[in-house]
C-alpha positions as CSV (number, residue, x, y, z in Angstrom):
1,M,-33.3,-13.5,-40.3
2,A,-32.5,-12.6,-36.7
3,K,-35.5,-12.8,-34.4
4,A,-36.5,-9.5,-32.7
5,V,-36.1,-9.7,-29.0
6,R,-37.5,-7.2,-26.5
7,V,-34.7,-5.8,-24.4
8,S,-35.6,-4.5,-20.9
9,A,-34.2,-1.4,-19.4
10,K,-32.3,-3.5,-17.0
11,E,-30.7,-5.5,-19.8
12,K,-29.9,-2.3,-21.7
13,Q,-27.8,-1.1,-18.8
14,D,-24.1,-1.7,-19.4
15,E,-22.8,-4.3,-17.0
16,N,-19.6,-2.2,-16.5
17,R,-21.6,0.7,-15.3
18,R,-22.7,1.4,-11.8
19,R,-26.2,0.8,-10.6
20,W,-26.8,2.9,-7.5
21,G,-29.0,1.4,-4.9
22,M,-29.9,1.5,-1.3
23,V,-30.3,-1.1,1.4
24,I,-32.5,-0.3,4.4
25,D,-32.2,-2.5,7.5
26,L,-35.7,-2.5,9.2
27,D,-34.2,-3.9,12.3
28,R,-32.1,-0.8,12.8
29,C,-34.7,1.9,11.8
30,T,-36.1,3.7,14.9
31,G,-38.5,5.9,13.0
32,C,-36.7,9.1,14.2
33,Q,-37.2,10.8,10.8
34,A,-33.7,12.3,10.7
35,C,-33.6,11.1,7.1
36,V,-36.7,13.1,6.3
37,V,-35.3,16.3,7.8
38,A,-31.9,15.8,6.1
39,C,-33.7,15.3,2.8
40,H,-35.6,18.6,3.2
41,A,-32.4,20.5,4.0
42,E,-30.3,19.0,1.2
43,N,-32.8,19.2,-1.6
44,N,-34.5,22.5,-0.8
45,V,-37.8,20.8,-0.1
46,P,-40.3,23.3,1.4
47,V,-42.4,22.7,4.5
48,V,-46.1,23.0,3.6
49,G,-47.5,23.7,7.0
50,E,-50.5,22.4,8.9
51,Q,-53.2,23.8,6.6
52,E,-51.7,22.3,3.4
53,A,-51.0,19.0,5.1
54,A,-54.6,18.7,6.1
55,R,-55.5,18.9,2.4
56,S,-53.1,16.0,1.7
57,H,-50.6,18.3,0.0
58,S,-47.6,16.8,1.6
59,M,-44.1,17.6,0.3
60,H,-41.8,14.9,1.8
61,W,-39.5,13.1,-0.6
62,I,-39.2,10.3,1.9
63,R,-41.8,9.1,4.4
64,I,-41.7,6.8,7.4
65,E,-44.4,4.2,7.3
66,R,-45.4,2.7,10.7
67,Y,-46.8,-0.7,11.2
68,W,-47.4,-3.1,14.0
69,E,-45.9,-6.5,14.4
70,G,-47.4,-9.2,16.7
71,E,-50.6,-9.4,18.7
72,Y,-51.6,-7.6,21.8
73,P,-50.1,-7.3,24.3
74,N,-46.9,-8.4,22.6
75,V,-47.0,-5.7,19.9
76,K,-43.9,-4.0,18.5
77,A,-43.9,-0.9,16.4
78,R,-41.9,-1.2,13.2
79,F,-40.8,1.6,10.8
80,M,-40.2,1.5,7.0
81,P,-38.6,4.5,5.2
82,V,-40.3,4.7,1.8
83,L,-38.7,6.8,-1.0
84,C,-38.4,6.6,-4.8
85,Q,-37.5,3.0,-5.5
86,H,-35.6,3.9,-8.7
87,C,-37.1,1.0,-10.5
88,G,-35.3,-0.8,-13.3
89,E,-38.7,-1.2,-15.0
90,A,-40.3,2.1,-13.8
91,P,-44.0,2.4,-14.5
92,C,-43.7,6.2,-14.3
93,E,-41.4,6.5,-17.3
94,P,-43.5,5.4,-20.3
95,V,-46.6,7.4,-19.3
96,C,-44.9,10.8,-19.2
97,P,-46.0,12.7,-22.4
98,V,-43.0,15.1,-22.3
99,F,-40.3,12.6,-21.2
100,A,-39.7,14.5,-18.0
101,T,-38.9,11.2,-16.2
102,Y,-36.3,8.9,-17.7
103,H,-33.8,6.1,-16.8
104,T,-30.1,7.1,-16.5
105,P,-27.3,4.7,-17.4
106,E,-26.4,4.3,-13.7
107,G,-29.9,3.1,-12.8
108,L,-31.4,6.3,-11.5
109,N,-35.0,7.3,-12.2
110,A,-34.3,11.0,-13.1
111,Q,-36.8,13.8,-13.2
112,V,-36.3,16.9,-15.5
113,Y,-38.0,19.6,-13.6
114,N,-38.0,22.3,-16.4
115,R,-39.6,19.8,-18.7
116,C,-42.4,18.6,-16.4
117,I,-45.8,20.1,-17.2
118,G,-47.6,18.7,-14.2
119,T,-49.9,16.1,-15.8
120,R,-49.3,13.8,-12.8
121,Y,-49.5,10.7,-15.0
122,C,-46.3,9.4,-13.4
123,G,-47.7,9.9,-9.9
124,S,-50.8,7.8,-10.9
125,A,-48.6,5.1,-12.4
126,C,-46.2,4.8,-9.4
127,P,-47.4,1.9,-7.2
128,Y,-45.3,3.3,-4.3
129,K,-46.8,6.8,-4.3
130,V,-43.5,8.5,-3.7
131,R,-43.9,11.3,-6.2
132,V,-45.4,14.5,-4.9
133,F,-47.0,17.3,-6.7
134,N,-45.8,20.9,-6.0
135,W,-49.2,22.6,-5.4
136,F,-47.8,26.0,-4.4
137,R,-44.9,28.4,-4.9
138,P,-42.2,27.5,-2.4
139,D,-41.7,30.0,0.3
140,F,-38.5,30.3,2.3
141,P,-39.0,33.3,4.7
142,E,-35.9,35.1,6.0
143,P,-33.4,33.9,7.1
144,L,-34.3,30.4,5.8
145,E,-33.4,31.4,2.2
146,Q,-29.8,31.5,3.3
147,Q,-29.7,27.7,4.0
148,L,-30.8,26.7,0.5
149,N,-28.4,24.3,-1.2
150,P,-26.9,26.0,-4.3
151,D,-26.3,22.6,-5.9
152,V,-30.1,22.0,-6.1
153,S,-32.7,24.0,-8.0
154,V,-35.7,25.5,-6.2
155,R,-38.7,24.1,-8.1
156,Q,-41.6,26.3,-9.0
157,R,-45.2,25.3,-8.5
158,G,-47.0,22.8,-10.8
159,I,-44.5,20.0,-11.2
160,I,-43.8,16.6,-9.8
161,E,-40.9,16.2,-7.3
162,K,-39.3,13.1,-5.9
163,C,-36.2,11.6,-4.4
164,S,-33.1,11.6,-6.7
165,F,-30.7,9.6,-4.4
166,C,-29.1,13.1,-4.0
167,V,-27.8,13.0,-7.5
168,Q,-25.8,16.2,-6.9
169,R,-23.7,14.3,-4.4
170,I,-23.2,11.4,-6.7
171,R,-22.0,13.7,-9.5
172,R,-19.6,15.6,-7.2
173,V,-17.9,12.4,-6.0
174,E,-17.7,11.0,-9.6
175,L,-16.2,14.2,-10.9
176,D,-13.7,14.4,-8.1
177,A,-12.7,10.8,-8.7
178,D,-12.3,11.3,-12.4
179,A,-10.2,14.4,-11.8
180,S,-7.9,12.3,-9.5
181,G,-7.7,9.4,-12.0
182,R,-9.3,6.9,-9.6
183,E,-12.4,4.9,-9.1
184,V,-15.2,5.9,-6.8
185,E,-14.7,4.0,-3.5
186,D,-17.4,2.1,-1.8
187,G,-19.2,4.3,0.8
188,E,-17.8,7.5,-0.7
189,V,-21.2,8.6,-2.0
190,Q,-23.5,9.5,0.9
191,P,-27.0,10.8,0.2
192,A,-28.3,13.1,2.9
193,C,-30.6,10.5,4.4
194,V,-27.8,7.9,4.6
195,Q,-25.4,10.4,6.2
196,S,-27.9,11.5,8.8
197,C,-29.2,8.2,9.9
198,P,-28.2,7.7,13.6
199,P,-28.4,3.9,13.7
200,S,-26.9,3.5,10.2
201,A,-30.0,1.7,8.9
202,L,-29.5,3.1,5.4
203,I,-26.6,1.8,3.2
204,F,-25.9,3.2,-0.2
205,G,-23.7,1.8,-2.9
206,D,-23.2,0.2,-6.3
207,L,-25.4,-2.9,-6.7
208,N,-23.3,-4.0,-9.7
209,D,-20.2,-4.2,-7.6
210,P,-20.2,-7.6,-5.8
211,E,-17.7,-6.3,-3.2
212,S,-19.7,-3.3,-2.1
213,E,-21.5,-3.4,1.2
214,A,-24.9,-2.6,-0.4
215,S,-24.5,-5.4,-2.9
216,Q,-23.5,-7.9,-0.3
217,L,-26.5,-6.9,1.9
218,A,-28.8,-7.1,-1.1
219,R,-27.9,-10.8,-1.4
220,S,-28.8,-11.5,2.3
221,R,-31.6,-14.0,3.1
222,R,-33.3,-11.1,4.9
223,A,-33.5,-9.0,1.7
224,F,-36.8,-8.2,-0.1
225,R,-38.1,-5.6,-2.4
226,L,-41.3,-3.6,-1.8
227,L,-44.1,-4.9,-4.0
228,D,-41.7,-7.1,-5.8
229,F,-44.4,-9.1,-7.5
230,L,-45.1,-6.1,-9.7
231,G,-41.9,-6.7,-11.6
232,T,-40.6,-3.1,-11.3
233,D,-37.1,-4.2,-10.2
234,P,-36.5,-1.6,-7.5
235,A,-33.0,-0.4,-6.6
236,V,-34.1,-0.1,-2.9
237,I,-33.8,-3.3,-1.0
238,Y,-35.2,-3.8,2.5
239,L,-33.8,-6.2,5.1
240,K,-36.6,-7.9,7.1
241,G,-36.8,-7.1,10.8
242,G,-36.8,-9.6,13.6
243,E,-34.1,-11.8,12.0
244,T,-30.5,-11.9,13.1
245,N,-29.0,-14.4,10.6
246,V,-27.7,-13.1,7.3
C-alpha cells in the first residue's frame, strides 16, 4: 500500500508554471515612498486622513519600515519596503472560514473581496502584518473619482485588503502574450511599485525561470527572506544592504 505523504502548497505548484516574485535591493532603497503613492493610485486605495491614522486605521498596501544601522555618531538610516510576501505556505489561508484568501497556481496569495466577511482572522495569522482592514466606506471626492483605475474594484467597508502584485497588470500581459502566441518576456510585467521606483530597487519576475533577473538576484549571497525561520516561504526576497559582492 502506498504511504500517504503530505504535499505542501509549494510542491503542488506545477514546475512548468510561473511563480511571480519580487526582489528588493535594500542598498538602493532611499525611502522616498514613490512605491506607496503608486500603489494607492493603481489599486484605488483611499487615503484615510490624519484622524483615522491616529486611530491606527492605516490603509497602505505597502509600507516603508525605517531602521538604524551602526552606532552613534556613525549611524545610517536604512529603509525596507514591506508588502504582502505572497508566501508559499501562507498562514493566512487556512484560517479564513469563507476561503476568501487562497493560493493561485502562479504563486500569488489572492484575496476574493466579495467573499470576505471581515473576520480578520487572516490579519491575525499574518506574521508580517501586511493585511489592512477597511474600516470605512471609501470616499473619493471630486475630481478624484476620475482617476480611479477601471481595472480594479473599489472595495466597500468591512473587508481585508492587501497587495496583489498588481494582478490586473499580470493578467493583461499574459492575455496579450497568449493572443500573440508568445511567452511573457522577463521584465514585461511591471507592478506599479516596481515601475515607479526611481532607483530601481524593486525587481519583479518569474522565480521559476532561472534566466530571469529576479530569479538570479534571489540566488545572490545577499539574498534573505523576512522572518524566514517561520517557514512561510515568501515570494519577496530582500538583498542585504552594505554589501557590494553578489
